Each structure stands twice: as structure tokens, then as C-alpha cells.
N, C-alpha and C positions, 0 to 999 in steps of 0.2 A: 694163446700164441704157442705157451706149453708144447702141444702137441707135433711145433715143428720137426723134422728130421734133420737130426743134426749128424753130418760128416766126422768120423771121426778116425778116420788111414786116408788122406787124399793123394794123390801122386801127381805130379807136373811135370808131361813128359814132352823135353824140350830137345831140341838139336842150336847146341850154344852160339854154331855159325847163322843162323835162320832170326832175320829180322822177328817176325816174331816171337821169340824165346822172352823178350822180354814184357812181353804182352800176359804172355802165360804163364809166367813167374806171379806177375803182379796179382793177376789172378788167383792163381791157387794160392799164395801168401792172404790174398784178402778173406777167400773162405775161411782157409786154415786160424784165421786171428777167430774168424768169426766164430767159427766152431769150438774153439782149444780141439783142433782136433792136429793129429799128426801129417806131416808135410815130410814128405822121400820126394826128390829133384832127380830124374833121372835123363841122362843124354844115352844113347845110343851109338857107340863105336863100330866099327865095321871090321867084323873078323877075318885080319887078314890073311890064314889058313887058306877057307873059304873063296875071299875072292881073286888070291892069286893063282890058285888052283883048280877056278872053272874057268876064271879069261871072264867072272862079274863084269864085272869094271873096265873090261878091254872088249867090245866087242866083239870084237873080228878075233879079240883069242892070242894075237900076234903075242900080249905079255905073258899070256897061262903059263903056271911056273909055278911048281912050289919054290915058299918064301927061304931063305940063305937067315941063317939062325942071324946075318947080321942086322938084315931087314925085322926080321922080328923082335928083336931089342930093341932098335930105332920106334916101332911101332907099341912096344911099351912103354919107351919113357915118353913118348907123345901122351899117350892114352895117360898115365902117370898125373903128369904135366894139367892135362882139361883137367883132369879130376881133382886138382889140387887148385887149382882155381873153379872150376863151379863149388867147392865144399866150400872156402874161402866166403866164393858170393851169396850162397846160403845161407852160411853164418850171420853175416853182414846185414841180410835181409832180415832172419827170421830165426831168432838163437833157440835150439832146440830142433829148428828144421835139420832133414839129414838130405846126405847127395850123395850117389853112384852112377861110377859109370860101369850101362852093362854093354856085354857086346855081343852080338849077330845083328841079324835082322832084326829093325824099330817094332813093327808091331807086336810078334810072337814076344819078344823080348819083353817089352812093355808091359805087353795080359799075363803071360808067365810070371813078369814081376805084384801085380798083380793082385793074382789068385795065391800067389804064396804070402805076400802085408794083410790080409784078404780086405783093399782096400773097395774104401766105399763110394771113391771119384778120380778117373782122371781128367784130368786135366789140359789141352794136348790144341796144340793151334792146324791151324787147318787154310789151305791156298784156295781151295775151294777150284780145285781145277775141273774142266769139262771130263766128261765122260773119255772123250776119243786120248787127251794131255795123262791122264790121268794113267790109261791103259797103258802107254811107254812111259810116261816119267814115276809112274806107280804114285799112290798115296797111303802111305801110312796110317793117317786119319780113319781113312777111309775102313781098313783092314782093321783096328784096332776099336771103332766103333762095332765090327762085326763079331769081331771073336775077346771084347771085355766082358770081362764077369761083375760087371759095376756100373754105373751111371758112367759116362764121357759129358764132359761138358768141354763142346770145340769153343776156339776162340781165331773166329776169323779177322781177317786183316786191321780190315773197318776200325771193331770190338778195341783190337790191342792197342793201336793207335789212338782212342778214346783214353782206354785206360792208365796208360804210359802219359799222358798228358795230364789225365786228374786232379793231379799235386797240383 
């Protein structure tokens, strides 16, 4: 059994507002502890400049404009608060783990970060949307699998529920 590959760097890609986040985080922590791997927990914050300037957040483009300095400052404060929460949660769950908020499009930011950290594994949740729903709502997990520079562990809702309730 000594020949089993061990992960050295694991990335848990979560959205703190998603119900899958606890299951993804617990799965990644379990794997990191098992392999004594470095764990990075990342959440991706939307880029306010891009969202507002392109009207992506508003499909009709009715609010498409450049953000004001006040909007940018409020966005920075909210992002910093989210990062503090994430770091506190990770340090409580896995001392030595790291947490960071990335800014931009989730799949791109996560896979770029995985490349930068030479990650061996990305752990991410999946809502298992059908093809049509994924087409219109997006499916970051699908894009991560396609672009990942390493292995990807998908955590579906059923597994997330089991792992969270396994204590």
C-alpha cells in the first residue's frame, strides 16, 4: 500500500453561500489530513467592474455602467469581510490550511490558481444540472473539470449530505 499516490496540494473550491460548501470543505479536509497535504480553500468573488460594465449581472443591461467609487469601496469591504470569515472557518477546521478569495469568473480563477500552486487535486461541489439548465445558468464545476491542470473530485449533494452528517 506504500505505492498509493498522495496528494501534496489540494484546493477546495467553495461558494460560501452554496449549500454544498460544508460537504466540499469537509471532504477536502479529510483528504488533506489523510495525505498530510497543504489545503487551500478558495471562494471566488465576482469582479464588480466587469459585472457592472458589461451588464452581465443584469441580462437586460438596464444597470450596465461603470461602478462608482462608493460601490467599489462597499464591494472591497464585503469581500474582505467574506475572506475573514473564510479564514476563520478554515483555521478552526484545519490549522495550517490557507484560505483566499479570488476575484473574477469562478472556473478560470480556480484553475489558474491550481496551476499557480501546482495543485494535485481540486475538490468542488456539483449540483448536477442537466445540459439545458447548465447552458443557461452556467456550471462552474463542468468548466473546472474541462480546464483543470490536475485531478478533480466532484462532491454531489447526496455525498455532501453524507459526509457532513458522518460525525
